[in-house]
PDB file with SEQRES, HELIX, SHEET and CRYST1 records, atoms N, CA, C and O in Angstrom:
SEQRES   1 A   81  MET GLY PRO ASP THR HIS PHE SER GLY LYS ARG LYS ALA          
SEQRES   2 A   81  VAL ASN LEU SER LEU ASP THR GLY VAL VAL GLN ALA ALA          
SEQRES   3 A   81  ARG GLU ALA GLY LEU ASN LEU SER GLN VAL CYS GLU ALA          
SEQRES   4 A   81  ALA LEU ARG ASP ALA SER LYS LYS GLU ARG GLU ARG LYS          
SEQRES   5 A   81  TRP ARG GLU ASP ASN ARG GLU TRP ALA GLU ALA HIS ASN          
SEQRES   6 A   81  ALA TRP ILE GLU LYS ASN GLY LEU PRO LEU GLU ARG TYR          
SEQRES   7 A   81  ARG LEU PHE                                                  
HELIX    1 AA1 THR A   20  GLU A   28  1                                   9    
HELIX    2 AA2 LEU A   33  ASP A   56  1                                  24    
HELIX    3 AA3 ARG A   58  ASN A   71  1                                  14    
HELIX    4 AA4 GLU A   76  TYR A   78  5                                   3    
CRYST1    1.000    1.000    1.000  90.00  90.00  90.00 P 1           1          
ATOM      1  N   MET A   1       3.887  -2.717  12.107  1.00  0.00           N  
ATOM      2  CA  MET A   1       2.861  -3.456  11.419  1.00  0.00           C  
ATOM      3  C   MET A   1       3.457  -4.089  10.169  1.00  0.00           C  
ATOM      4  O   MET A   1       3.976  -3.381   9.306  1.00  0.00           O  
ATOM      5  N   GLY A   2       3.391  -5.391  10.064  1.00  0.00           N  
ATOM      6  CA  GLY A   2       3.946  -6.095   8.923  1.00  0.00           C  
ATOM      7  C   GLY A   2       3.054  -5.970   7.706  1.00  0.00           C  
ATOM      8  O   GLY A   2       1.919  -5.505   7.807  1.00  0.00           O  
ATOM      9  N   PRO A   3       3.568  -6.388   6.542  1.00  0.00           N  
ATOM     10  CA  PRO A   3       2.806  -6.233   5.303  1.00  0.00           C  
ATOM     11  C   PRO A   3       1.521  -7.048   5.259  1.00  0.00           C  
ATOM     12  O   PRO A   3       0.583  -6.684   4.550  1.00  0.00           O  
ATOM     13  N   ASP A   4       1.466  -8.157   6.015  1.00  0.00           N  
ATOM     14  CA  ASP A   4       0.279  -9.008   5.974  1.00  0.00           C  
ATOM     15  C   ASP A   4      -0.503  -8.953   7.281  1.00  0.00           C  
ATOM     16  O   ASP A   4      -1.249  -9.884   7.588  1.00  0.00           O  
ATOM     17  N   THR A   5      -0.349  -7.887   8.052  1.00  0.00           N  
ATOM     18  CA  THR A   5      -0.989  -7.763   9.351  1.00  0.00           C  
ATOM     19  C   THR A   5      -2.497  -7.912   9.261  1.00  0.00           C  
ATOM     20  O   THR A   5      -3.107  -8.495  10.157  1.00  0.00           O  
ATOM     21  N   HIS A   6      -3.107  -7.406   8.216  1.00  0.00           N  
ATOM     22  CA  HIS A   6      -4.563  -7.390   8.118  1.00  0.00           C  
ATOM     23  C   HIS A   6      -5.123  -8.588   7.359  1.00  0.00           C  
ATOM     24  O   HIS A   6      -6.322  -8.630   7.083  1.00  0.00           O  
ATOM     25  N   PHE A   7      -4.282  -9.561   7.017  1.00  0.00           N  
ATOM     26  CA  PHE A   7      -4.744 -10.673   6.209  1.00  0.00           C  
ATOM     27  C   PHE A   7      -4.710 -11.954   7.031  1.00  0.00           C  
ATOM     28  O   PHE A   7      -3.664 -12.351   7.545  1.00  0.00           O  
ATOM     29  N   SER A   8      -5.881 -12.599   7.148  1.00  0.00           N  
ATOM     30  CA  SER A   8      -6.007 -13.763   8.025  1.00  0.00           C  
ATOM     31  C   SER A   8      -5.752 -15.081   7.304  1.00  0.00           C  
ATOM     32  O   SER A   8      -5.427 -16.078   7.948  1.00  0.00           O  
ATOM     33  N   GLY A   9      -5.890 -15.105   6.001  1.00  0.00           N  
ATOM     34  CA  GLY A   9      -5.794 -16.370   5.275  1.00  0.00           C  
ATOM     35  C   GLY A   9      -7.132 -17.089   5.191  1.00  0.00           C  
ATOM     36  O   GLY A   9      -7.282 -18.022   4.403  1.00  0.00           O  
ATOM     37  N   LYS A  10      -8.103 -16.671   5.988  1.00  0.00           N  
ATOM     38  CA  LYS A  10      -9.449 -17.255   5.935  1.00  0.00           C  
ATOM     39  C   LYS A  10     -10.168 -16.688   4.723  1.00  0.00           C  
ATOM     40  O   LYS A  10      -9.788 -15.635   4.211  1.00  0.00           O  
ATOM     41  N   ARG A  11     -11.174 -17.357   4.273  1.00  0.00           N  
ATOM     42  CA  ARG A  11     -11.943 -16.901   3.108  1.00  0.00           C  
ATOM     43  C   ARG A  11     -13.376 -16.593   3.516  1.00  0.00           C  
ATOM     44  O   ARG A  11     -13.939 -17.239   4.400  1.00  0.00           O  
ATOM     45  N   LYS A  12     -13.957 -15.593   2.856  1.00  0.00           N  
ATOM     46  CA  LYS A  12     -15.346 -15.201   3.086  1.00  0.00           C  
ATOM     47  C   LYS A  12     -15.986 -14.977   1.730  1.00  0.00           C  
ATOM     48  O   LYS A  12     -15.435 -14.265   0.890  1.00  0.00           O  
ATOM     49  N   ALA A  13     -17.132 -15.573   1.514  1.00  0.00           N  
ATOM     50  CA  ALA A  13     -17.871 -15.360   0.274  1.00  0.00           C  
ATOM     51  C   ALA A  13     -18.481 -13.961   0.296  1.00  0.00           C  
ATOM     52  O   ALA A  13     -19.077 -13.549   1.291  1.00  0.00           O  
ATOM     53  N   VAL A  14     -18.326 -13.239  -0.808  1.00  0.00           N  
ATOM     54  CA  VAL A  14     -18.893 -11.891  -0.925  1.00  0.00           C  
ATOM     55  C   VAL A  14     -19.555 -11.759  -2.294  1.00  0.00           C  
ATOM     56  O   VAL A  14     -19.232 -12.495  -3.226  1.00  0.00           O  
ATOM     57  N   ASN A  15     -20.455 -10.843  -2.396  1.00  0.00           N  
ATOM     58  CA  ASN A  15     -21.089 -10.534  -3.675  1.00  0.00           C  
ATOM     59  C   ASN A  15     -20.453  -9.282  -4.242  1.00  0.00           C  
ATOM     60  O   ASN A  15     -20.323  -8.275  -3.546  1.00  0.00           O  
ATOM     61  N   LEU A  16     -20.055  -9.341  -5.503  1.00  0.00           N  
ATOM     62  CA  LEU A  16     -19.477  -8.196  -6.189  1.00  0.00           C  
ATOM     63  C   LEU A  16     -20.284  -7.907  -7.446  1.00  0.00           C  
ATOM     64  O   LEU A  16     -20.824  -8.817  -8.073  1.00  0.00           O  
ATOM     65  N   SER A  17     -20.357  -6.661  -7.797  1.00  0.00           N  
ATOM     66  CA  SER A  17     -20.948  -6.278  -9.077  1.00  0.00           C  
ATOM     67  C   SER A  17     -19.809  -5.829  -9.969  1.00  0.00           C  
ATOM     68  O   SER A  17     -19.180  -4.800  -9.724  1.00  0.00           O  
ATOM     69  N   LEU A  18     -19.549  -6.610 -11.005  1.00  0.00           N  
ATOM     70  CA  LEU A  18     -18.450  -6.327 -11.923  1.00  0.00           C  
ATOM     71  C   LEU A  18     -19.001  -6.200 -13.330  1.00  0.00           C  
ATOM     72  O   LEU A  18     -19.989  -6.844 -13.685  1.00  0.00           O  
ATOM     73  N   ASP A  19     -18.356  -5.366 -14.125  1.00  0.00           N  
ATOM     74  CA  ASP A  19     -18.721  -5.204 -15.520  1.00  0.00           C  
ATOM     75  C   ASP A  19     -18.647  -6.564 -16.219  1.00  0.00           C  
ATOM     76  O   ASP A  19     -17.641  -7.266 -16.115  1.00  0.00           O  
ATOM     77  N   THR A  20     -19.696  -6.926 -16.916  1.00  0.00           N  
ATOM     78  CA  THR A  20     -19.750  -8.249 -17.536  1.00  0.00           C  
ATOM     79  C   THR A  20     -18.649  -8.444 -18.573  1.00  0.00           C  
ATOM     80  O   THR A  20     -18.133  -9.551 -18.728  1.00  0.00           O  
ATOM     81  N   GLY A  21     -18.295  -7.398 -19.270  1.00  0.00           N  
ATOM     82  CA  GLY A  21     -17.208  -7.495 -20.249  1.00  0.00           C  
ATOM     83  C   GLY A  21     -15.873  -7.782 -19.583  1.00  0.00           C  
ATOM     84  O   GLY A  21     -15.061  -8.546 -20.104  1.00  0.00           O  
ATOM     85  N   VAL A  22     -15.649  -7.165 -18.428  1.00  0.00           N  
ATOM     86  CA  VAL A  22     -14.413  -7.398 -17.678  1.00  0.00           C  
ATOM     87  C   VAL A  22     -14.373  -8.841 -17.195  1.00  0.00           C  
ATOM     88  O   VAL A  22     -13.337  -9.501 -17.285  1.00  0.00           O  
ATOM     89  N   VAL A  23     -15.492  -9.328 -16.685  1.00  0.00           N  
ATOM     90  CA  VAL A  23     -15.560 -10.710 -16.201  1.00  0.00           C  
ATOM     91  C   VAL A  23     -15.308 -11.673 -17.345  1.00  0.00           C  
ATOM     92  O   VAL A  23     -14.544 -12.627 -17.196  1.00  0.00           O  
ATOM     93  N   GLN A  24     -15.940 -11.435 -18.484  1.00  0.00           N  
ATOM     94  CA  GLN A  24     -15.768 -12.315 -19.635  1.00  0.00           C  
ATOM     95  C   GLN A  24     -14.312 -12.322 -20.100  1.00  0.00           C  
ATOM     96  O   GLN A  24     -13.752 -13.383 -20.373  1.00  0.00           O  
ATOM     97  N   ALA A  25     -13.703 -11.146 -20.189  1.00  0.00           N  
ATOM     98  CA  ALA A  25     -12.306 -11.065 -20.628  1.00  0.00           C  
ATOM     99  C   ALA A  25     -11.382 -11.785 -19.650  1.00  0.00           C  
ATOM    100  O   ALA A  25     -10.449 -12.472 -20.066  1.00  0.00           O  
ATOM    101  N   ALA A  26     -11.637 -11.633 -18.368  1.00  0.00           N  
ATOM    102  CA  ALA A  26     -10.815 -12.298 -17.352  1.00  0.00           C  
ATOM    103  C   ALA A  26     -10.953 -13.812 -17.459  1.00  0.00           C  
ATOM    104  O   ALA A  26      -9.960 -14.537 -17.385  1.00  0.00           O  
ATOM    105  N   ARG A  27     -12.169 -14.285 -17.633  1.00  0.00           N  
ATOM    106  CA  ARG A  27     -12.389 -15.738 -17.748  1.00  0.00           C  
ATOM    107  C   ARG A  27     -11.752 -16.282 -19.019  1.00  0.00           C  
ATOM    108  O   ARG A  27     -11.146 -17.353 -19.004  1.00  0.00           O  
ATOM    109  N   GLU A  28     -11.889 -15.540 -20.126  1.00  0.00           N  
ATOM    110  CA  GLU A  28     -11.268 -15.968 -21.376  1.00  0.00           C  
ATOM    111  C   GLU A  28      -9.747 -16.027 -21.243  1.00  0.00           C  
ATOM    112  O   GLU A  28      -9.089 -16.846 -21.884  1.00  0.00           O  
ATOM    113  N   ALA A  29      -9.203 -15.158 -20.412  1.00  0.00           N  
ATOM    114  CA  ALA A  29      -7.750 -15.147 -20.188  1.00  0.00           C  
ATOM    115  C   ALA A  29      -7.326 -16.210 -19.183  1.00  0.00           C  
ATOM    116  O   ALA A  29      -6.136 -16.407 -18.939  1.00  0.00           O  
ATOM    117  N   GLY A  30      -8.306 -16.892 -18.603  1.00  0.00           N  
ATOM    118  CA  GLY A  30      -8.002 -17.951 -17.646  1.00  0.00           C  
ATOM    119  C   GLY A  30      -7.651 -17.437 -16.263  1.00  0.00           C  
ATOM    120  O   GLY A  30      -7.003 -18.135 -15.482  1.00  0.00           O  
ATOM    121  N   LEU A  31      -8.074 -16.226 -15.958  1.00  0.00           N  
ATOM    122  CA  LEU A  31      -7.775 -15.639 -14.651  1.00  0.00           C  
ATOM    123  C   LEU A  31      -8.747 -16.122 -13.588  1.00  0.00           C  
ATOM    124  O   LEU A  31      -9.928 -16.330 -13.865  1.00  0.00           O  
ATOM    125  N   ASN A  32      -8.258 -16.296 -12.390  1.00  0.00           N  
ATOM    126  CA  ASN A  32      -9.087 -16.641 -11.249  1.00  0.00           C  
ATOM    127  C   ASN A  32      -9.606 -15.328 -10.666  1.00  0.00           C  
ATOM    128  O   ASN A  32      -8.836 -14.547 -10.107  1.00  0.00           O  
ATOM    129  N   LEU A  33     -10.911 -15.086 -10.797  1.00  0.00           N  
ATOM    130  CA  LEU A  33     -11.486 -13.812 -10.365  1.00  0.00           C  
ATOM    131  C   LEU A  33     -11.239 -13.546  -8.882  1.00  0.00           C  
ATOM    132  O   LEU A  33     -10.921 -12.418  -8.506  1.00  0.00           O  
ATOM    133  N   SER A  34     -11.378 -14.548  -8.051  1.00  0.00           N  
ATOM    134  CA  SER A  34     -11.170 -14.363  -6.613  1.00  0.00           C  
ATOM    135  C   SER A  34      -9.743 -13.950  -6.320  1.00  0.00           C  
ATOM    136  O   SER A  34      -9.511 -13.025  -5.541  1.00  0.00           O  
ATOM    137  N   GLN A  35      -8.778 -14.627  -6.937  1.00  0.00           N  
ATOM    138  CA  GLN A  35      -7.378 -14.305  -6.684  1.00  0.00           C  
ATOM    139  C   GLN A  35      -7.020 -12.913  -7.180  1.00  0.00           C  
ATOM    140  O   GLN A  35      -6.306 -12.174  -6.502  1.00  0.00           O  
ATOM    141  N   VAL A  36      -7.513 -12.551  -8.362  1.00  0.00           N  
ATOM    142  CA  VAL A  36      -7.211 -11.235  -8.927  1.00  0.00           C  
ATOM    143  C   VAL A  36      -7.844 -10.130  -8.080  1.00  0.00           C  
ATOM    144  O   VAL A  36      -7.201  -9.121  -7.792  1.00  0.00           O  
ATOM    145  N   CYS A  37      -9.102 -10.322  -7.683  1.00  0.00           N  
ATOM    146  CA  CYS A  37      -9.772  -9.317  -6.839  1.00  0.00           C  
ATOM    147  C   CYS A  37      -9.071  -9.195  -5.503  1.00  0.00           C  
ATOM    148  O   CYS A  37      -8.866  -8.083  -5.014  1.00  0.00           O  
ATOM    149  N   GLU A  38      -8.697 -10.319  -4.899  1.00  0.00           N  
ATOM    150  CA  GLU A  38      -8.017 -10.287  -3.608  1.00  0.00           C  
ATOM    151  C   GLU A  38      -6.679  -9.558  -3.711  1.00  0.00           C  
ATOM    152  O   GLU A  38      -6.343  -8.748  -2.846  1.00  0.00           O  
ATOM    153  N   ALA A  39      -5.923  -9.841  -4.759  1.00  0.00           N  
ATOM    154  CA  ALA A  39      -4.629  -9.176  -4.945  1.00  0.00           C  
ATOM    155  C   ALA A  39      -4.816  -7.676  -5.146  1.00  0.00           C  
ATOM    156  O   ALA A  39      -4.060  -6.874  -4.598  1.00  0.00           O  
ATOM    157  N   ALA A  40      -5.825  -7.298  -5.933  1.00  0.00           N  
ATOM    158  CA  ALA A  40      -6.079  -5.878  -6.170  1.00  0.00           C  
ATOM    159  C   ALA A  40      -6.505  -5.175  -4.880  1.00  0.00           C  
ATOM    160  O   ALA A  40      -6.071  -4.055  -4.611  1.00  0.00           O  
ATOM    161  N   LEU A  41      -7.350  -5.826  -4.086  1.00  0.00           N  
ATOM    162  CA  LEU A  41      -7.774  -5.236  -2.816  1.00  0.00           C  
ATOM    163  C   LEU A  41      -6.617  -5.162  -1.824  1.00  0.00           C  
ATOM    164  O   LEU A  41      -6.511  -4.191  -1.074  1.00  0.00           O  
ATOM    165  N   ARG A  42      -5.756  -6.167  -1.810  1.00  0.00           N  
ATOM    166  CA  ARG A  42      -4.574  -6.145  -0.944  1.00  0.00           C  
ATOM    167  C   ARG A  42      -3.692  -4.948  -1.309  1.00  0.00           C  
ATOM    168  O   ARG A  42      -3.236  -4.212  -0.433  1.00  0.00           O  
ATOM    169  N   ASP A  43      -3.456  -4.762  -2.617  1.00  0.00           N  
ATOM    170  CA  ASP A  43      -2.621  -3.655  -3.091  1.00  0.00           C  
ATOM    171  C   ASP A  43      -3.263  -2.308  -2.771  1.00  0.00           C  
ATOM    172  O   ASP A  43      -2.585  -1.392  -2.307  1.00  0.00           O  
ATOM    173  N   ALA A  44      -4.561  -2.186  -3.018  1.00  0.00           N  
ATOM    174  CA  ALA A  44      -5.266  -0.935  -2.739  1.00  0.00           C  
ATOM    175  C   ALA A  44      -5.250  -0.623  -1.245  1.00  0.00           C  
ATOM    176  O   ALA A  44      -5.090   0.532  -0.851  1.00  0.00           O  
ATOM    177  N   SER A  45      -5.416  -1.653  -0.412  1.00  0.00           N  
ATOM    178  CA  SER A  45      -5.388  -1.457   1.045  1.00  0.00           C  
ATOM    179  C   SER A  45      -4.024  -0.970   1.502  1.00  0.00           C  
ATOM    180  O   SER A  45      -3.929  -0.062   2.328  1.00  0.00           O  
ATOM    181  N   LYS A  46      -2.966  -1.571   0.966  1.00  0.00           N  
ATOM    182  CA  LYS A  46      -1.603  -1.168   1.321  1.00  0.00           C  
ATOM    183  C   LYS A  46      -1.352   0.276   0.913  1.00  0.00           C  
ATOM    184  O   LYS A  46      -0.816   1.060   1.696  1.00  0.00           O  
ATOM    185  N   LYS A  47      -1.736   0.630  -0.305  1.00  0.00           N  
ATOM    186  CA  LYS A  47      -1.541   2.002  -0.782  1.00  0.00           C  
ATOM    187  C   LYS A  47      -2.312   2.999   0.079  1.00  0.00           C  
ATOM    188  O   LYS A  47      -1.804   4.080   0.377  1.00  0.00           O  
ATOM    189  N   GLU A  48      -3.525   2.647   0.477  1.00  0.00           N  
ATOM    190  CA  GLU A  48      -4.328   3.546   1.308  1.00  0.00           C  
ATOM    191  C   GLU A  48      -3.717   3.690   2.695  1.00  0.00           C  
ATOM    192  O   GLU A  48      -3.697   4.791   3.244  1.00  0.00           O  
ATOM    193  N   ARG A  49      -3.213   2.587   3.280  1.00  0.00           N  
ATOM    194  CA  ARG A  49      -2.544   2.686   4.591  1.00  0.00           C  
ATOM    195  C   ARG A  49      -1.317   3.591   4.492  1.00  0.00           C  
ATOM    196  O   ARG A  49      -1.073   4.410   5.379  1.00  0.00           O  
ATOM    197  N   GLU A  50      -0.538   3.442   3.405  1.00  0.00           N  
ATOM    198  CA  GLU A  50       0.649   4.277   3.215  1.00  0.00           C  
ATOM    199  C   GLU A  50       0.261   5.740   3.035  1.00  0.00           C  
ATOM    200  O   GLU A  50       0.906   6.626   3.598  1.00  0.00           O  
ATOM    201  N   ARG A  51      -0.794   6.002   2.250  1.00  0.00           N  
ATOM    202  CA  ARG A  51      -1.256   7.379   2.044  1.00  0.00           C  
ATOM    203  C   ARG A  51      -1.699   7.986   3.368  1.00  0.00           C  
ATOM    204  O   ARG A  51      -1.377   9.134   3.676  1.00  0.00           O  
ATOM    205  N   LYS A  52      -2.439   7.207   4.145  1.00  0.00           N  
ATOM    206  CA  LYS A  52      -2.921   7.684   5.444  1.00  0.00           C  
ATOM    207  C   LYS A  52      -1.757   7.954   6.379  1.00  0.00           C  
ATOM    208  O   LYS A  52      -1.775   8.950   7.102  1.00  0.00           O  
ATOM    209  N   TRP A  53      -0.734   7.085   6.386  1.00  0.00           N  
ATOM    210  CA  TRP A  53       0.432   7.294   7.239  1.00  0.00           C  
ATOM    211  C   TRP A  53       1.132   8.589   6.855  1.00  0.00           C  
ATOM    212  O   TRP A  53       1.499   9.383   7.722  1.00  0.00           O  
ATOM    213  N   ARG A  54       1.319   8.806   5.535  1.00  0.00           N  
ATOM    214  CA  ARG A  54       1.962  10.051   5.082  1.00  0.00           C  
ATOM    215  C   ARG A  54       1.150  11.265   5.514  1.00  0.00           C  
ATOM    216  O   ARG A  54       1.714  12.267   5.954  1.00  0.00           O  
ATOM    217  N   GLU A  55      -0.168  11.178   5.391  1.00  0.00           N  
ATOM    218  CA  GLU A  55      -1.038  12.286   5.798  1.00  0.00           C  
ATOM    219  C   GLU A  55      -0.942  12.526   7.302  1.00  0.00           C  
ATOM    220  O   GLU A  55      -0.805  13.665   7.749  1.00  0.00           O  
ATOM    221  N   ASP A  56      -1.016  11.448   8.076  1.00  0.00           N  
ATOM    222  CA  ASP A  56      -0.967  11.569   9.538  1.00  0.00           C  
ATOM    223  C   ASP A  56       0.379  12.075  10.038  1.00  0.00           C  
ATOM    224  O   ASP A  56       0.456  12.705  11.092  1.00  0.00           O  
ATOM    225  N   ASN A  57       1.449  11.799   9.277  1.00  0.00           N  
ATOM    226  CA  ASN A  57       2.794  12.155   9.719  1.00  0.00           C  
ATOM    227  C   ASN A  57       3.420  13.282   8.911  1.00  0.00           C  
ATOM    228  O   ASN A  57       4.621  13.528   9.016  1.00  0.00           O  
ATOM    229  N   ARG A  58       2.616  13.965   8.108  1.00  0.00           N  
ATOM    230  CA  ARG A  58       3.117  15.031   7.250  1.00  0.00           C  
ATOM    231  C   ARG A  58       3.803  16.131   8.046  1.00  0.00           C  
ATOM    232  O   ARG A  58       4.892  16.572   7.679  1.00  0.00           O  
ATOM    233  N   GLU A  59       3.181  16.578   9.127  1.00  0.00           N  
ATOM    234  CA  GLU A  59       3.773  17.662   9.917  1.00  0.00           C  
ATOM    235  C   GLU A  59       5.118  17.244  10.501  1.00  0.00           C  
ATOM    236  O   GLU A  59       6.071  18.023  10.489  1.00  0.00           O  
ATOM    237  N   TRP A  60       5.197  16.018  11.011  1.00  0.00           N  
ATOM    238  CA  TRP A  60       6.468  15.538  11.556  1.00  0.00           C  
ATOM    239  C   TRP A  60       7.539  15.502  10.465  1.00  0.00           C  
ATOM    240  O   TRP A  60       8.667  15.939  10.690  1.00  0.00           O  
ATOM    241  N   ALA A  61       7.190  14.979   9.277  1.00  0.00           N  
ATOM    242  CA  ALA A  61       8.155  14.867   8.182  1.00  0.00           C  
ATOM    243  C   ALA A  61       8.638  16.251   7.750  1.00  0.00           C  
ATOM    244  O   ALA A  61       9.829  16.443   7.502  1.00  0.00           O  
ATOM    245  N   GLU A  62       7.733  17.202   7.660  1.00  0.00           N  
ATOM    246  CA  GLU A  62       8.119  18.561   7.272  1.00  0.00           C  
ATOM    247  C   GLU A  62       9.040  19.179   8.320  1.00  0.00           C  
ATOM    248  O   GLU A  62      10.031  19.820   7.969  1.00  0.00           O  
ATOM    249  N   ALA A  63       8.727  18.994   9.598  1.00  0.00           N  
ATOM    250  CA  ALA A  63       9.572  19.530  10.671  1.00  0.00           C  
ATOM    251  C   ALA A  63      10.941  18.851  10.655  1.00  0.00           C  
ATOM    252  O   ALA A  63      11.965  19.508  10.836  1.00  0.00           O  
ATOM    253  N   HIS A  64      10.955  17.553  10.443  1.00  0.00           N  
ATOM    254  CA  HIS A  64      12.214  16.810  10.383  1.00  0.00           C  
ATOM    255  C   HIS A  64      13.068  17.303   9.224  1.00  0.00           C  
ATOM    256  O   HIS A  64      14.263  17.543   9.395  1.00  0.00           O  
ATOM    257  N   ASN A  65      12.473  17.456   8.051  1.00  0.00           N  
ATOM    258  CA  ASN A  65      13.209  17.937   6.880  1.00  0.00           C  
ATOM    259  C   ASN A  65      13.730  19.350   7.095  1.00  0.00           C  
ATOM    260  O   ASN A  65      14.847  19.668   6.686  1.00  0.00           O  
ATOM    261  N   ALA A  66      12.930  20.201   7.733  1.00  0.00           N  
ATOM    262  CA  ALA A  66      13.382  21.565   8.020  1.00  0.00           C  
ATOM    263  C   ALA A  66      14.569  21.534   8.979  1.00  0.00           C  
ATOM    264  O   ALA A  66      15.513  22.307   8.814  1.00  0.00           O  
ATOM    265  N   TRP A  67      14.535  20.650   9.981  1.00  0.00           N  
ATOM    266  CA  TRP A  67      15.641  20.549  10.928  1.00  0.00           C  
ATOM    267  C   TRP A  67      16.912  20.111  10.207  1.00  0.00           C  
ATOM    268  O   TRP A  67      17.989  20.653  10.460  1.00  0.00           O  
ATOM    269  N   ILE A  68      16.791  19.121   9.298  1.00  0.00           N  
ATOM    270  CA  ILE A  68      17.946  18.633   8.538  1.00  0.00           C  
ATOM    271  C   ILE A  68      18.515  19.755   7.668  1.00  0.00           C  
ATOM    272  O   ILE A  68      19.731  19.923   7.586  1.00  0.00           O  
ATOM    273  N   GLU A  69      17.638  20.518   7.024  1.00  0.00           N  
ATOM    274  CA  GLU A  69      18.109  21.634   6.187  1.00  0.00           C  
ATOM    275  C   GLU A  69      18.881  22.647   7.018  1.00  0.00           C  
ATOM    276  O   GLU A  69      19.899  23.173   6.569  1.00  0.00           O  
ATOM    277  N   LYS A  70      18.408  22.920   8.212  1.00  0.00           N  
ATOM    278  CA  LYS A  70      19.043  23.912   9.076  1.00  0.00           C  
ATOM    279  C   LYS A  70      20.319  23.382   9.720  1.00  0.00           C  
ATOM    280  O   LYS A  70      21.314  24.101   9.808  1.00  0.00           O  
ATOM    281  N   ASN A  71      20.296  22.128  10.172  1.00  0.00           N  
ATOM    282  CA  ASN A  71      21.387  21.587  10.980  1.00  0.00           C  
ATOM    283  C   ASN A  71      22.265  20.564  10.274  1.00  0.00           C  
ATOM    284  O   ASN A  71      23.321  20.202  10.793  1.00  0.00           O  
ATOM    285  N   GLY A  72      21.855  20.095   9.112  1.00  0.00           N  
ATOM    286  CA  GLY A  72      22.599  19.041   8.430  1.00  0.00           C  
ATOM    287  C   GLY A  72      22.252  17.676   9.002  1.00  0.00           C  
ATOM    288  O   GLY A  72      21.517  17.563   9.984  1.00  0.00           O  
ATOM    289  N   LEU A  73      22.790  16.648   8.374  1.00  0.00           N  
ATOM    290  CA  LEU A  73      22.529  15.283   8.823  1.00  0.00           C  
ATOM    291  C   LEU A  73      23.323  14.990  10.088  1.00  0.00           C  
ATOM    292  O   LEU A  73      24.503  15.331  10.172  1.00  0.00           O  
ATOM    293  N   PRO A  74      22.694  14.366  11.065  1.00  0.00           N  
ATOM    294  CA  PRO A  74      23.450  13.953  12.251  1.00  0.00           C  
ATOM    295  C   PRO A  74      24.543  12.950  11.831  1.00  0.00           C  
ATOM    296  O   PRO A  74      24.311  12.100  10.971  1.00  0.00           O  
ATOM    297  N   LEU A  75      25.690  13.053  12.421  1.00  0.00           N  
ATOM    298  CA  LEU A  75      26.817  12.146  12.168  1.00  0.00           C  
ATOM    299  C   LEU A  75      27.337  12.220  10.734  1.00  0.00           C  
ATOM    300  O   LEU A  75      28.046  11.319  10.286  1.00  0.00           O  
ATOM    301  N   GLU A  76      26.991  13.291  10.009  1.00  0.00           N  
ATOM    302  CA  GLU A  76      27.401  13.412   8.609  1.00  0.00           C  
ATOM    303  C   GLU A  76      28.919  13.359   8.464  1.00  0.00           C  
ATOM    304  O   GLU A  76      29.436  12.850   7.470  1.00  0.00           O  
ATOM    305  N   ARG A  77      29.620  13.879   9.445  1.00  0.00           N  
ATOM    306  CA  ARG A  77      31.084  13.910   9.330  1.00  0.00           C  
ATOM    307  C   ARG A  77      31.696  12.508   9.338  1.00  0.00           C  
ATOM    308  O   ARG A  77      32.858  12.340   8.967  1.00  0.00           O  
ATOM    309  N   TYR A  78      30.925  11.504   9.759  1.00  0.00           N  
ATOM    310  CA  TYR A  78      31.434  10.143   9.799  1.00  0.00           C  
ATOM    311  C   TYR A  78      31.098   9.334   8.539  1.00  0.00           C  
ATOM    312  O   TYR A  78      31.499   8.177   8.412  1.00  0.00           O  
ATOM    313  N   ARG A  79      30.364   9.952   7.615  1.00  0.00           N  
ATOM    314  CA  ARG A  79      29.982   9.241   6.383  1.00  0.00           C  
ATOM    315  C   ARG A  79      31.202   8.918   5.563  1.00  0.00           C  
ATOM    316  O   ARG A  79      32.139   9.713   5.484  1.00  0.00           O  
ATOM    317  N   LEU A  80      31.194   7.749   4.949  1.00  0.00           N  
ATOM    318  CA  LEU A  80      32.297   7.323   4.110  1.00  0.00           C  
ATOM    319  C   LEU A  80      31.997   7.508   2.628  1.00  0.00           C  
ATOM    320  O   LEU A  80      32.815   7.140   1.785  1.00  0.00           O  
ATOM    321  N   PHE A  81      30.853   8.065   2.303  1.00  0.00           N  
ATOM    322  CA  PHE A  81      30.484   8.284   0.883  1.00  0.00           C  
ATOM    323  C   PHE A  81      30.041   9.700   0.669  1.00  0.00           C  
ATOM    324  O   PHE A  81      29.693  10.076  -0.450  1.00  0.00           O  
TER     325      PHE A  81                                                      
END                                                                             
């Protein structure tokens, strides 16, 4: 799954409830509310997908790490560093 798998590029109008002070500060700073919200949601979505992947694969990662601790890295003898 690529980084932009869930993003279509299409736009949809939505209603948001935002703190009026935050909106005012953003507008005074010349920020585009749609772009900032979209970027924040993109980042939050990515972080949540990564968290979910770690949770879903935790047992595999723990078993893999235990195997490495017991057996060492495969092909370690060929490492040049």
